[in-house]
N, C-alpha and C positions, 0 to 999 in steps of 0.2 A: 765260779768254782775256785777253791782255794789253792789247788795244786796245778800249776800250768802243765806239768808233765802228764798228769792224769787226763787233763782236758785234751791235750794233743793226742794222747793214745786213744782216747774215746773217739776223737775225730777220725783217726786212721781206721778204726774198726767200722764206724758208721759209714764212712765214705766207701769202704770196700763193699759193704752191703748194697749201697746205691749203685756202685759199678756192676755188681752182680745182677741187680734188677734191670739195669739198662741193657746189659749184654743179652739177657733173656729176651727183652723186648725187641732188640735189634736182630736177634737170631730168627725171629718169625718173619722179619722183612715187612715189605709193604709200606703204605703211607705213614702208618704209625711209627715205624722205625725211622723213616726219613725225618719226620717231625721231631722225634726224640733227639736225633743227632743234631738237628739245627738248634733245638732248645738247649742242648748240652753245651754246644760251642758258644752260643750267645751268653749263657749263664756264666761260663768260665771267664770270658773276657770281662763281663760286667763285675763279677766277684773280685777279679784281680785289680781292676780299676778302683773299686770300692776300698779294697785293702790298702792300696798305695795311698789313696786320698786320706784314709783314716790315719795311717802312720804319719803322713806329712802334716796333719793337723794336730799331732801330739798324742794319737792313740797308742795304746800299748799292744804288744804282740798278743797278750791274753785277750784283749777286746777283739782283735782280728780273728783269733781262733774261735772265740764264742760266736761271732757273727757267721763264720763258716759253718759251725755246727748247726746254727739255726737254719741256714740254707740247705744243708744236707738233710736235716730232719724234714723240712718241707718237701724235698724231692722224694725222700723215702715214703712219706705219706701219700704223695701223688702217685708214685709208681706202684704202691701196694693196693691203692684204692681202685 
């Protein structure tokens, strides 16, 4: 994407939608909610480690944002499906 601000703004909106979907899933409770909570925590740690590694290897902030957007989109598809 050409404009980093637009990409960051889209990430914020997309992430808020995933948070909404996750909260709905957790509101119903049960094993699915626990599994989602566990997945969410492991994904966050993994994504942060990947972002740090990318930046240390010379990646740009834009590349990190785009990678986060890919991960958020995958979560949105999984949660809606």
